[in-house]
N, C-alpha and C positions, 0 to 999 in steps of 0.2 A: 158457731163459727165452723168453718170447713177445714177439715185436716188434709194436708197435702202429703200424699204417700208416693214414695219413689215409683217410678215406672218400671215395671219389669223387663229386665235386660239392659237397662242403662246403669253403668256403673257410678256409683255413688262416691267412693274414694278417690284418690290422687291416679292418674293414669301410669300403667306401669312402664317403667324405663326399659326399651327395647335395646340391647347390646349387641352389636354386630361384631362379628369376628373380623379381626383385619385381614383383609382380601389381599392377594399375590399380586394387585397390578402396581403397586410402589416396588416391589422388589423385581417385577418385569421391565419397569421402566429403567431401574439402576442397572440392571443387568444390560439392558439394551445400549444404554450411555457407556458403560465401561466397554462395551466390545466396540463401538464406534470411536471412542478415545484412543483403544488398543490399535485400530486399524490406522488412525490418523497419525499416532506416535512411533509406529514400528519403523518406518522407514529412518526417522529421525534417531532413534535409539540405535538402528542397527548401523548408520553412518557415524554415530560416537564410537561405537565397539570397534568397527572397522579401522578407524583411524589409529587407534593402538594396537595393531596387530602387525605382524610382519608380514613381508610380500608372499611368502610360501603359506602362510596361515590363512592368508585372504582368499587364496586360490582354493584351499584344501578345508576350509572350516567355514561355513555360512551361517553359522549360529550367531547369537547376539552378543555373547561375552568372548573375550580372546581368551585362549589357554595360556599364552604368555605375553605379559603387558610389554609394549613396546611403545614409550614414549617418545623416543628417538624420531618419528615420525613427524612431530612438530618442529623439531629444530632443523630437521633435513629440508622440510618443505620451505621454510622461512628463508634459508639460504641456498636454495636449489639452484637458482639462476644467477646470472651477473648482476643482476639487479635485485635488492633485498624484497622480499615479498611485502614488508612495510611500505615501501614505495608505491605498489599498486593499492594498498589500501587508502593511501594519502589522495590518489588520484580519484578513486571511486567516491571519497568523501567530499573531494572539491567540486567533481562534477555533480553528484547529489544535492549538496547544499546550494550550489548555485541555480541549479533546477528547481529548487524549492522557492528560493527567491523569485525567480522569473516566471514561475506558474502562479505564485502568489500575487505579483504585482500585476500582470498582463490579464490574466483571467479575471482578476476583480474589477479592473477598468472596464473590460469588454462587459462582463455581466452586470456593471452599473449602467452602461448605455443601453442594453437590451431591456433592462428592467425599469429603468426609472426614466430616461431621454426620450423624446419623441423626434422621429426622422423618417424620411420616406422609405418605402420597402422595408421596414423595421422587421416585419413578420417574414418576409421572403428571407432576408439574409439570415435570420433566426433558423429558419428551415433550412437552409442552406449548411449552416454550421453544424445543426444536429444530423444531417445527413453524410457530413464525413466520418460521422461515429461507424458508418457501415462499410466504409474502405477499409481494408486490411493494411497494418503497416507495411507488409513487403510489396505491396503496389507503389506506395509513395516513397519508398528507399530509393528507387532508381531515378525518378525526377529527381529528387531531393541531392543525389550524390552529383549528378549533371550539373545541377545548378552551382553547389557549392565548388565543384572543380572548376568550372567557368570563372568564379569568382576569385578563385586562387586561395580558397580557404582550406583546401583538403591537402594535408600534410605540409602546412605552413609553420610559421614560428610557434604558435600556439595550436595545437591540433584541435583542441577542443571546441572551437567556434562552430563547427558544424552541428554538434551535440547541444550546444547553448542557445544559439540564435533562434531557433524555431520557439523555445521555451518564453522567450521575453516578447513574442509577437501573439501570444493567446492562440497558439495552436491546437492546444487540448481542449476540444470540444467537452468531453465530459466534466471538466472544472468548470468551466464557463455556465454549463447548464446546472450544475449543482449549485453555484453561487446566484444564478437567475432565480432558481426557485427559493432558495433562501431569502433573497431580497424582496421576493412577492409577498412574503408574509411579513416583512416590515411594514407598519401603518403608514399609508399617505399622509395621514393628519400631521406626523412629524416633518415631512417635506414642506407642506403648507405653512406650519409654524415658522420653519426657517425662513422661507420666502418672505413671510411678513416682518421678520427681523433684518430683511435686506439681504440674506444669503443668495449667491447663486448656485449653479449646479456643483462647481468645485467646491463651494463651502458646504452644500448639504451632503456631499461625499464625504468629505475630510471630517466634518463634526458629527453626523450622524450614521451614515452608512457604514464608514469604515470601522467604527468602535463597535457597533451592533453585528458586524460580519466575522468576529472573532472564532466562533464554532466552525463557520464555512470554511475559513482561512486554515486552521488546524487540521480539518479533514484534508484540505489540499494538500498541505504541508505533509502529512503522513504519507498519503498515497504517492505523492511525487517523489519522497525518498526512497521509499520502498520500490516502486517500480523501476527507478532510476539505477538504484544499486543492484537491482537483478537484471538489469536489461544487459542482453549480451549482443544481439543482432544489429542494432545501431552502432554499438561501440566497436565490433569487429569489423563493421565496413569502413569507418571512417579514422580508425587508428590503426597505424602500421608500424610504428616504434615501439621496441620493447620497453622502454624507460617510460612509455606514454600510456602503456596498457593499464586496464581497470581489472578488478578481481575476477569478474567473470570471464574476461579474455584469457587473463593469466592462469587461470584454473585449467584451461585447455591445454596448455604448454606441456602438463606432467603426462599427457598421452601423446607418445611418439610412435608412429608408425614403421619407423625406419631404425628405431633401438629399442632400448628396455624402457617400458613405462613404470612410472614412480605412483603405483595407486596409492599405498598408504599416505606418502606426504599430500596426496590430491585431496585424500578424505580429510586429512588432518588441518588442510588449510580450508577445505570446505566448511570444516566445523567452526573455526574461527571467522570465516565470511558470514556465518549468521548472526553472530553476535551483535553487531551494530544494529540490524533490523530488528532483532529481539527487544534489545535494551531501548531503541526509539519507539518500538509500538507499546512497550510496558510503559515508558513514561508519559505517552500521551494517549493511553485506553482510554481513560475516562472523557478526555476531550473529543477523542474520535466518536464515542458512541453519542455523546450530546450534538457533535456537528451533525451527524447522519440523522438524527431525530427530528432536529430543528430545521432541515433543509428540503424537507418534502419527499425525500427518499424513504418510504417505508414501504413495510410488507403488506 
């Protein structure tokens, strides 16, 4: 019998456990994230602090915290005009919600046509639609104003029509593209199965595409609400009466070059104007992330 002896230099026992000291990378990453969050939140914190400062302290104290707490800016800003600021909130909510409905319906139908239906020059029209994303809004506002004024819709009995009619005509190419990308991920075998059961294009849209498009619809609704609520330029152009103003336009009324400006109440109403957008985003944050991940817009 041949005895096997251990080879010299080869360990015979269990391998030693190497313990590494915790490095500084996690700490460095944490510090970077804290710095980024501080930079992002600083304007918001400063605005909240300024909303409870007096007029004199706003000029003399540029710090975050007020030396003297002045909550009267909120009551003064709410009743600063002949119309209550709550009226402006209602106007913004009405325009934003109707825009959500218009963009959801019209963009979904247009996206279904581009993604599922076959018609002549479909590729060309889709390219033209994508090309409209390159046009700045300020370039389009002049012909839109001329068109709506010719039709008698500017300054009419219901002055919000120029703001809402385009939203019901699928003019938001970004949302159409978002939904087209989502529908392209839906298997076409579902359409074929529906056709075998006798469903036409409308039946396929109603029973297959529409239920499966919920993530894309939620994403469209969130972005439509936030963008419309914060929109200033278009609403300033088409709205001329005080009682018809929305929140972004009404905030500019606190700054008057011919008289004393109410800076404190302006910041107080600015803080309140952020609450609907913040609550809307928090309520649908999970659906927003799901909609972006399933619509083909990924990093």
